[in-house]
Structures are given as structure tokens and as C-alpha cells.
C-alpha positions as CSV (number, residue, x, y, z in Angstrom):
1,M,-14.3,-12.9,23.5
2,K,-11.6,-12.3,21.7
3,T,-10.7,-8.5,20.8
4,R,-8.5,-7.7,18.0
5,N,-7.0,-4.4,18.0
6,L,-6.5,-3.7,14.2
7,T,-4.6,-0.8,12.1
8,L,-6.2,0.8,9.1
9,H,-3.4,2.1,6.8
10,N,-4.3,4.8,4.4
11,D,-3.1,6.4,1.3
12,P,-4.4,9.0,-0.6
13,S,-6.5,6.6,-2.8
14,H,-7.2,3.5,-0.8
15,G,-7.0,1.7,2.5
16,W,-5.9,-1.7,4.0
17,L,-6.6,-3.5,7.6
18,E,-3.7,-5.1,8.8
19,V,-4.5,-8.5,10.3
20,K,-2.6,-11.7,11.3
21,R,-2.8,-14.5,8.9
22,A,-3.5,-17.0,11.6
23,D,-6.8,-15.2,12.1
24,L,-7.6,-15.4,8.6
25,I,-7.6,-19.1,8.9
26,A,-9.4,-19.3,12.8
27,L,-12.3,-17.4,10.8
28,G,-12.0,-20.0,7.8
29,I,-11.5,-17.3,5.4
30,E,-8.0,-17.3,4.4
31,D,-9.2,-18.9,0.9
32,D,-11.7,-16.0,0.2
33,I,-9.5,-13.2,0.2
34,S,-8.7,-11.5,-3.1
35,R,-5.2,-10.8,-4.4
36,F,-5.9,-7.1,-4.5
37,S,-4.7,-7.8,-0.5
38,Y,-1.3,-8.1,0.7
39,E,1.1,-9.6,2.6
40,K,4.4,-9.8,4.7
41,G,5.4,-12.4,7.1
42,S,2.6,-13.2,9.1
43,K,0.7,-10.1,8.4
44,V,-1.7,-9.6,5.6
45,Y,-3.0,-6.3,4.5
46,L,-6.8,-6.5,3.5
47,E,-8.2,-4.3,1.0
48,E,-10.9,-2.1,2.8
49,D,-13.2,-2.5,-0.4
50,C,-14.2,-6.2,0.2
51,D,-11.7,-8.4,2.3
52,M,-11.5,-6.1,4.9
53,T,-15.7,-6.3,5.1
54,R,-15.2,-10.2,4.7
55,Y,-12.9,-10.2,8.0
56,I,-15.3,-7.9,10.0
57,R,-18.0,-9.8,9.5
58,A,-16.5,-13.1,9.9
59,A,-14.6,-12.0,12.9
60,A,-18.4,-10.7,14.3
61,R,-20.2,-14.0,13.3
62,A,-17.2,-15.9,16.1
63,G,-18.1,-13.3,18.5
64,W,-14.7,-11.2,18.1
65,K,-14.7,-7.6,19.1
66,V,-12.5,-5.6,16.3
67,D,-11.2,-2.2,17.2
68,I,-9.4,-0.5,14.0
69,D,-6.8,2.3,14.6
70,Y,-8.1,4.8,11.8
71,S,-5.0,6.9,12.4
72,V,-2.1,5.8,10.0
73,H,-2.3,7.7,7.1
74,T,0.4,8.8,4.3
75,N,0.0,11.5,1.5
76,S,1.9,9.4,-0.7
77,D,1.8,5.8,-1.7
78,S,1.7,3.2,0.8
79,F,4.4,1.2,1.3
80,I,1.6,-1.8,1.4
81,R,1.7,-1.0,-2.3
82,L,5.4,-2.6,-2.9
83,L,4.4,-5.8,-1.0
84,K,3.4,-8.9,-2.5
85,A,0.0,-9.8,-3.6
86,Y,-1.9,-11.9,-1.3
87,E,-2.1,-15.8,-2.2
88,P,-4.4,-17.9,-0.4
89,T,-3.5,-20.5,1.9
90,A,-4.1,-23.3,-0.5
91,A,-2.2,-21.3,-3.5
92,A,0.7,-20.6,-1.1
93,R,1.3,-24.1,0.3
94,Q,1.1,-25.4,-3.6
95,S,3.6,-22.7,-4.5
96,I,6.1,-24.1,-1.6
97,A,5.8,-27.3,-3.0
98,E,6.2,-26.7,-6.5
99,F,9.2,-24.5,-5.2
100,Y,11.0,-27.3,-3.4
101,D,10.3,-29.8,-6.1
102,N,11.7,-27.7,-8.5
103,N,14.8,-27.0,-6.9
104,P,16.6,-30.3,-5.9
105,N,19.6,-28.5,-4.4
106,L,17.2,-26.2,-2.1
107,T,17.5,-27.7,1.7
108,L,14.7,-27.5,4.2
109,A,16.7,-24.8,5.9
110,D,16.6,-22.8,2.8
111,L,13.1,-23.1,2.3
112,S,12.6,-22.1,6.1
113,R,14.2,-19.0,5.5
114,F,12.5,-18.9,2.4
115,T,8.9,-19.4,3.5
116,G,9.3,-18.2,7.5
117,K,8.2,-21.6,8.3
118,S,10.1,-24.2,11.0
119,V,11.9,-27.0,9.3
120,P,9.8,-29.5,11.4
121,A,6.3,-27.7,10.0
122,L,7.7,-27.8,6.5
123,K,8.8,-31.4,7.1
124,Q,5.3,-32.3,8.1
125,F,3.9,-30.3,5.3
126,L,6.1,-32.0,2.7
127,L,5.2,-35.7,3.9
128,E,1.3,-34.7,3.7
129,K,2.0,-33.4,0.1
130,K,3.3,-36.9,-1.0
């Protein structure tokens, strides 16, 4: 049984559960998360109303144990509100391919820094898109 120790970030009006994008993929829900959630690098901050529930239910179906730390709270707007809105994996892949196609002087090393993905992974991804 997998156990996930997760943090729920709260500000005065909302909350977000911090999870790994890899978990969303493993649970098969990466394309079901709304744009009301946010992302940064490999972390996704699931909004508490729908996306967090979707994650918890999928984790339970997969037999995962989820422990949530509810102690993180700020009395002002959370930093999470400043992050990029979540893009489902399929949309993110399409965006990367379009970005690369529309910027002919962009190297794979540049794209790697932009996406956080390795150069070999990007080469494979771009080959699959053609």
C-alpha cells in the first residue's frame, strides 16, 4: 500500500492540496483536474472543492493511504494564487510541441530549461508528435 503524506495549504478564502504530478498520472486523473488548481514544476496544488476530492477518491480506489497535514495557513493570499493555472498533461504536451514548432531558434537545451524535462525525454516526445 502506498502512503502519501500531503499538505493542505489554506488562506482566508480557499485551500489547495499539494501533490506530485506523477501521482496524478499514476492515478489516471491528470486530464481530469480543473484549471482552478495550480502547478509549479512537479508539484500540483489541487483546489479543495473538486480536484482534491477527485484525488482522494482515486487514491482510495488504488488502495493508497492519504494523510493530510492541515496546519499550513496564511492570513493573507497564499503564494499558490500567483502560480500558473494547471494544464492537463495532454494540453501541456500540445503547448510544448507548438512552442517548439513556433520558435525555430530554440534548442532542446532551452526547451529543457523551460519545461523542466530532460533533453532525452524531449527528443522522444517530439519524435512521437511527428
